C-alpha positions in Angstrom: 9.8 2.6 2.4 13.1 3.5 3.8 14.5 0.7 1.7 13.1 2.2 -1.3 14.7 5.5 -0.5 18.1 3.8 0.0 17.6 1.8 -3.3 17.1 5.1 -5.1 20.0 6.8 -3.5 22.2 3.6 -4.4 21.3 3.8 -8.0 21.7 7.6 -8.1 25.2 7.5 -6.9 26.5 4.4 -8.7 24.8 5.0 -12.1 27.2 5.3 -14.7 24.9 7.3 -16.8 25.0 10.4 -14.5 26.1 13.4 -16.5 28.5 16.2 -15.3 25.8 18.8 -16.0 23.5 17.3 -13.2 21.9 20.0 -11.1 22.9 18.3 -7.7 20.8 20.8 -5.7 17.6 19.7 -7.6 18.6 16.2 -7.2 18.9 16.5 -3.5 15.6 18.4 -3.3 13.8 15.8 -5.3 15.5 13.0 -3.1 14.2 14.8 0.0 10.8 14.9 -1.5 11.0 11.3 -2.4 11.8 10.4 1.3 9.0 12.4 2.6 6.5 10.8 0.1 7.8 7.3 1.0 7.5 8.1 4.8 3.9 9.3 4.2 3.1 6.1 2.2 4.5 4.0 5.0 2.1 5.9 7.6 -0.8 5.3 5.2 0.0 1.6 4.8 -0.1 1.4 8.7 -3.5 3.0 8.6 -4.7 0.6 5.9 -3.5 -2.3 8.3 -5.4 -0.7 11.2 -8.5 -0.3 9.2 -8.2 -3.8 7.9 -7.9 -5.1 11.4 -10.9 -3.2 12.5 -13.1 -4.5 9.5 -12.0 -8.1 10.3 -12.7 -7.7 14.0 -16.2 -6.3 13.1 -17.0 -9.2 10.8 -15.9 -11.8 13.3 -17.4 -10.2 16.4 -20.2 -8.0 15.4 -21.7 -7.8 19.0 -18.5 -6.1 20.1 -17.2 -4.2 17.0 -20.3 -3.3 15.1 -21.4 -0.4 17.4 -23.6 1.2 14.7 -25.5 -2.0 13.5 -24.8 -1.4 10.0 -23.4 -4.8 9.2 -19.7 -3.4 9.3 -20.4 -1.2 6.3 -18.8 1.8 8.0 -15.7 -0.3 8.7 -15.6 -1.6 5.1 -15.9 2.0 3.8 -13.1 3.2 6.1 -11.0 0.3 4.9 -11.7 1.0 1.2 -10.9 4.7 1.8 -7.7 3.9 3.4 -6.7 1.7 0.4 -7.6 4.4 -1.9 -5.4 6.8 0.0 -2.4 4.3 -0.1 -2.8 4.0 -3.8 -2.8 7.6 -4.4 0.2 8.0 -2.2 2.0 5.3 -3.9 1.4 7.2 -7.2 3.0 10.2 -5.6 6.0 8.1 -4.7 6.2 7.0 -8.3 6.0 10.6 -9.5 8.8 11.5 -7.1 10.9 8.6 -8.3 10.4 9.9 -11.8 11.4 13.4 -10.6 14.7 11.9 -9.0 15.2 10.1 -12.2 15.2 13.2 -14.2 16.9 15.7 -11.9 19.7 13.0 -10.9 20.3 12.1 -14.5 18.8 8.6 -14.6 15.6 7.0 -15.8 13.7 4.6 -13.8 10.1 4.2 -12.4 8.9 1.4 -10.1 5.2 1.4 -11.1 4.6 1.3 -14.9 0.9 1.1 -14.3 -1.5 1.2 -11.6 -2.9 -2.3 -12.3 -1.1 -5.6 -12.2 2.7 -5.9 -12.4 2.6 -7.8 -15.7 0.6 -7.3 -18.8 -2.1 -10.1 -19.1 -1.8 -11.0 -15.4 -5.3 -11.6 -14.1 -6.7 -9.1 -11.4 -6.8 -10.6 -7.8 -9.9 -8.4 -7.0 -8.0 -7.1 -4.0 -6.7 -3.4 -4.6 -4.0 -3.7 -1.9 -2.9 -7.0 -3.6 -2.7 -5.1 -7.0 -0.4 -2.5 -5.5 2.1 -5.2 -4.1 2.0 -7.0 -7.4 2.8 -3.8 -9.2 6.2 -3.9 -7.5 7.0 -7.5 -8.7 10.3 -7.6 -10.8 11.1 -4.1 -9.6 11.9 -4.8 -5.8 13.3 -8.0 -4.3 10.4 -10.4 -3.3 11.7 -10.7 0.1 10.9 -6.8 0.5 7.7 -7.0 -1.0 6.7 -9.8 1.4 7.8 -7.9 4.4 5.8 -5.0 3.4 2.8 -7.1 2.3 2.8 -9.1 5.5 2.2 -6.0 7.6 -1.3 -5.8 6.0 -2.1 -9.4 5.1 -1.2 -12.8 6.4 1.9 -14.5 5.0 -0.2 -17.1 3.1 -2.4 -14.4 1.7 0.7 -12.5 0.5 2.2 -15.6 -1.0 -1.1 -16.4 -2.9 -1.4 -12.6 -4.0 2.2 -12.6 -5.3 2.2 -16.0 -7.0 -0.8 -14.9 -9.3 
């Protein structure tokens, strides 16, 4: 997420479309809000990873991790809830990017939709995968892979992003 903030800053400072009438105080405030939203999204992504690990452990070793014998439903719910929170926070990041675009005199958005990255691309069925795919052609693939590999295996990320 830090790279995302740096990327936005880079485009803001180097964009030839910047106008002389830009309100730099508003621009700085919006960039600060974007930085905070990106930090919050990174924290939530870490929570998703922890919930995914808990859920996987529960499925693999129910005798140890399924303390409330509910066949890991509670862990599954916690994981899905964390995914929902991540999607919501990424939407907040997207709104902040749009605010930066407006107040700093440029137009851009990393997430055009909340579904797959390209129209006509089939859904993977994995909400987290859909979030990562939404960044294809907007961020370098290496960056997406690094972020993705924090919550999925490298093979799962490659499979997700190749669709």
